[in-house]
C-alpha positions as CSV (number, residue, x, y, z in Angstrom):
1,X,-67.2,64.4,-127.8
2,X,-63.8,62.8,-127.1
3,X,-63.8,59.1,-126.2
4,X,-60.5,59.3,-124.4
5,X,-61.6,61.6,-121.6
6,X,-59.1,61.7,-118.7
7,X,-59.9,61.8,-114.9
8,X,-59.8,65.1,-113.2
9,X,-56.6,65.5,-111.2
10,X,-58.4,67.0,-108.2
11,X,-61.6,64.8,-107.8
12,X,-61.1,61.8,-110.0
13,X,-64.2,62.2,-112.1
14,X,-64.0,62.1,-115.8
15,X,-63.6,65.5,-117.5
16,X,-65.8,66.5,-120.4
17,X,-64.6,67.2,-123.9
18,X,-63.2,70.5,-122.9
19,X,-61.0,69.0,-120.2
20,X,-63.0,70.4,-117.4
21,X,-64.8,68.7,-114.5
22,X,-68.1,69.7,-113.1
23,X,-68.5,73.5,-112.5
24,X,-67.8,73.3,-108.7
25,X,-64.4,71.6,-109.3
26,X,-61.3,73.7,-110.3
27,X,-59.5,70.7,-111.9
28,X,-58.7,71.0,-115.6
29,X,-56.5,69.1,-118.0
30,X,-57.1,71.5,-120.8
31,X,-54.2,73.9,-121.3
32,X,-54.3,75.0,-125.0
33,X,-56.4,78.1,-125.6
34,X,-58.2,78.4,-129.0
35,X,-57.6,81.6,-130.9
36,X,-60.9,81.3,-132.6
37,X,-63.3,81.0,-129.7
38,X,-61.0,81.2,-126.7
39,X,-62.0,77.7,-125.5
40,X,-59.5,75.5,-123.6
41,X,-58.5,72.3,-125.3
42,X,-56.5,69.2,-124.3
43,X,-52.7,69.4,-125.2
44,X,-52.8,66.8,-127.9
45,X,-55.7,68.4,-129.9
46,X,-55.0,69.7,-133.4
47,X,-58.3,71.5,-133.7
48,X,-60.5,73.2,-131.2
49,X,-63.1,70.7,-129.9
50,X,-65.6,73.6,-129.6
51,X,-65.4,75.4,-132.9
52,X,-63.1,73.4,-135.2
53,X,-60.6,76.2,-135.5
54,X,-57.0,74.9,-136.1
55,X,-55.0,75.4,-132.9
56,X,-51.8,77.4,-133.2
57,X,-50.6,80.5,-131.5
58,X,-52.5,81.0,-128.3
59,X,-54.1,84.3,-127.3
60,X,-52.3,86.0,-124.3
61,X,-54.5,86.8,-121.3
62,X,-54.4,90.1,-119.5
63,X,-55.2,90.6,-115.8
64,X,-58.7,91.9,-115.3
65,X,-60.4,93.8,-112.5
66,X,-63.8,92.3,-113.0
67,X,-64.9,89.3,-111.0
68,X,-66.9,86.3,-112.3
69,X,-70.6,86.7,-111.4
70,X,-70.8,83.0,-110.6
71,X,-67.5,82.3,-108.8
72,X,-66.3,85.7,-107.6
73,X,-62.8,85.1,-108.9
74,X,-61.0,87.5,-111.3
75,X,-61.4,86.9,-115.0
76,X,-58.6,86.3,-117.5
77,X,-59.2,88.9,-120.3
78,X,-58.4,88.3,-124.0
79,X,-58.2,91.3,-126.2
80,X,-59.0,91.2,-129.9
81,X,-59.3,94.0,-132.5
82,X,-63.1,93.9,-132.2
83,X,-63.3,93.8,-128.4
84,X,-62.7,91.9,-125.2
85,X,-63.5,88.4,-124.0
86,X,-63.4,87.6,-120.3
87,X,-63.0,84.0,-119.2
88,X,-63.4,82.4,-115.8
89,X,-60.8,79.8,-115.1
90,X,-62.9,78.2,-112.5
91,X,-66.4,77.7,-114.0
92,X,-65.6,78.3,-117.6
93,X,-68.1,81.2,-118.0
94,X,-67.3,83.9,-120.5
95,X,-68.3,87.5,-120.9
96,X,-68.0,88.7,-124.5
97,X,-68.2,92.2,-125.9
98,X,-71.0,92.6,-128.4
99,X,-68.6,93.8,-131.2
100,X,-66.3,90.8,-130.6
101,X,-69.2,88.3,-130.6
102,X,-70.5,89.7,-133.9
103,X,-67.0,89.4,-135.4
104,X,-66.6,85.8,-134.1
105,X,-70.0,84.8,-135.5
106,X,-69.3,86.4,-138.9
107,X,-66.0,84.6,-139.2
108,X,-67.5,81.2,-138.2
109,X,-70.4,81.8,-140.6
110,X,-67.9,82.5,-143.4
111,X,-65.9,79.5,-142.5
112,X,-69.0,77.3,-142.5
113,X,-69.7,78.1,-146.1
114,X,-66.5,76.4,-147.2
115,X,-66.3,73.7,-144.5
116,X,-69.8,73.3,-143.0
117,X,-70.1,71.2,-139.9
118,X,-73.3,70.3,-138.0
119,X,-74.0,72.1,-134.7
120,X,-72.9,70.1,-131.7
121,X,-75.5,69.3,-129.1
122,X,-74.6,70.4,-125.6
123,X,-73.3,67.7,-123.2
124,X,-75.2,69.1,-120.2
125,X,-78.5,70.9,-120.5
126,X,-79.4,73.0,-117.5
127,X,-83.1,73.4,-117.5
128,X,-83.2,75.6,-114.5
129,X,-84.3,79.2,-115.1
130,X,-81.7,81.4,-113.4
131,X,-80.7,85.0,-114.0
132,X,-77.1,86.2,-114.1
133,X,-76.0,89.6,-113.0
134,X,-73.6,91.5,-115.3
135,X,-70.1,91.4,-113.8
136,X,-69.6,95.0,-115.0
137,X,-72.7,96.8,-113.8
138,X,-74.4,94.3,-111.5
139,X,-77.7,94.6,-113.3
140,X,-79.7,91.5,-114.0
141,X,-79.0,90.3,-117.5
142,X,-81.8,89.4,-120.0
143,X,-82.1,85.7,-120.9
144,X,-82.6,85.1,-124.6
145,X,-82.7,82.1,-127.0
146,X,-80.0,83.3,-129.4
147,X,-81.2,83.8,-133.0
148,X,-84.7,82.7,-131.8
149,X,-84.3,79.0,-132.6
150,X,-80.7,78.1,-131.7
151,X,-81.7,76.5,-128.4
152,X,-78.7,78.2,-126.8
153,X,-79.9,80.4,-123.9
154,X,-77.6,83.3,-123.3
155,X,-77.6,86.2,-120.8
156,X,-77.3,89.7,-122.4
157,X,-76.4,93.1,-120.9
158,X,-77.2,95.8,-123.4
159,X,-74.1,97.8,-122.5
160,X,-71.4,95.3,-121.5
161,X,-71.8,92.1,-123.5
162,X,-73.2,88.6,-123.6
163,X,-72.6,86.0,-120.9
164,X,-72.0,82.4,-121.9
165,X,-72.0,79.5,-119.5
166,X,-69.3,76.9,-119.9
167,X,-69.2,75.5,-123.5
168,X,-72.0,77.7,-124.8
169,X,-69.8,80.0,-126.9
170,X,-68.4,77.0,-129.0
171,X,-71.9,75.7,-129.4
172,X,-73.0,79.1,-130.7
173,X,-70.1,79.3,-133.1
174,X,-70.9,75.8,-134.4
175,X,-74.5,76.9,-134.9
176,X,-73.2,79.8,-137.0
177,X,-70.8,77.6,-139.0
178,X,-73.7,75.2,-139.8
179,X,-75.7,78.1,-141.3
180,X,-78.0,78.7,-138.3
181,X,-77.4,82.4,-138.0
182,X,-77.8,82.9,-141.8
183,X,-81.1,81.0,-141.8
184,X,-82.3,83.0,-138.8
185,X,-81.3,86.3,-140.5
186,X,-83.1,85.2,-143.7
187,X,-86.2,84.2,-141.7
188,X,-86.2,87.6,-139.9
189,X,-86.0,89.4,-143.3
190,X,-88.9,87.3,-144.6
191,X,-91.0,87.9,-141.5
192,X,-90.4,91.7,-141.7
193,X,-91.3,91.7,-145.4
194,X,-94.5,89.7,-144.5
195,X,-95.3,92.2,-141.8
196,X,-94.9,95.1,-144.2
197,X,-97.2,93.4,-146.7
198,X,-99.8,92.8,-144.1
199,X,-99.6,96.4,-142.8
200,X,-99.9,97.6,-146.4
201,X,-103.0,95.4,-147.0
202,X,-104.5,96.7,-143.8
203,X,-104.0,100.3,-144.8
204,X,-105.5,99.7,-148.2
205,X,-108.5,98.0,-146.6
206,X,-108.9,100.9,-144.2
207,X,-108.7,103.4,-147.2
208,X,-111.3,101.5,-149.1
209,X,-113.6,101.3,-146.1
210,X,-113.2,105.0,-145.6
211,X,-114.0,105.7,-149.2
212,X,-117.2,103.5,-149.0
213,X,-118.3,105.3,-145.9
214,X,-117.6,108.7,-147.6
215,X,-119.6,107.6,-150.7
216,X,-122.4,106.3,-148.6
217,X,-122.5,109.6,-146.6
218,X,-122.6,111.6,-149.9
219,X,-125.3,109.5,-151.3
220,X,-127.3,109.8,-148.1
221,X,-127.0,113.6,-148.2
222,X,-128.0,113.7,-151.8
223,X,-131.1,111.6,-151.2
224,X,-132.1,113.8,-148.3
225,X,-131.7,116.9,-150.4
226,X,-133.6,115.4,-153.3
227,X,-136.5,114.4,-151.0
228,X,-136.6,118.0,-149.6
229,X,-136.8,119.4,-153.1
230,X,-139.5,117.0,-154.0
231,X,-141.5,118.0,-150.9
232,X,-141.2,121.6,-151.9
233,X,-142.4,120.9,-155.4
234,X,-145.3,119.0,-154.1
235,X,-146.3,121.9,-151.9
236,X,-146.0,124.4,-154.8
237,X,-148.2,122.2,-156.9
238,X,-150.9,122.1,-154.2
239,X,-150.9,125.9,-153.9
240,X,-151.2,126.5,-157.6
241,X,-154.1,124.2,-158.1
């Protein structure tokens, strides 16, 4: 977090590391858009404070017809080859297409292998449980702890993308750069392999149990048949005496 935070030009409170004030205030000193995670940065920053990407040419926003689910104001849309990112200039919320999010995470994970950096803790943790409606379809989005153990709670619409509250996307990209997504993926692979092994052991145990039951049933039938033959022989012996 930057030590030289400046006061908000609208309300006078200190802005956070992203140059924004609290969510209800529209003041912002951040004017430089990161081309790596689309986060706003202060004008004198050389690298994005959110993801570490070197600041250079800024992405150009497009007008967007969708409204922010939190503020009701139009998004600024940023188009990339993999998809679309919508950014709210008032609250800092972002709606990211699934394909674009996957591309961003893969690039940050690749970058992290050569220049790893520890994940940044969020400045403000909102412990309230709230549900966000998708700005595109209006359906309630599913809350999920991204990658299972990232600690970053995101809201997901299966069709239209993932919603990030202010500052959450840079945190997630930092998590990927620190190897978090790779570890989560490896853990999932190991858990799936363990589940397959356990299922195979259970099937083998069931097969053996079935074989034991079948053998027991055959032995029981054989014993009954042998007893019946013996009774018949005993009867014949009595008759012939």
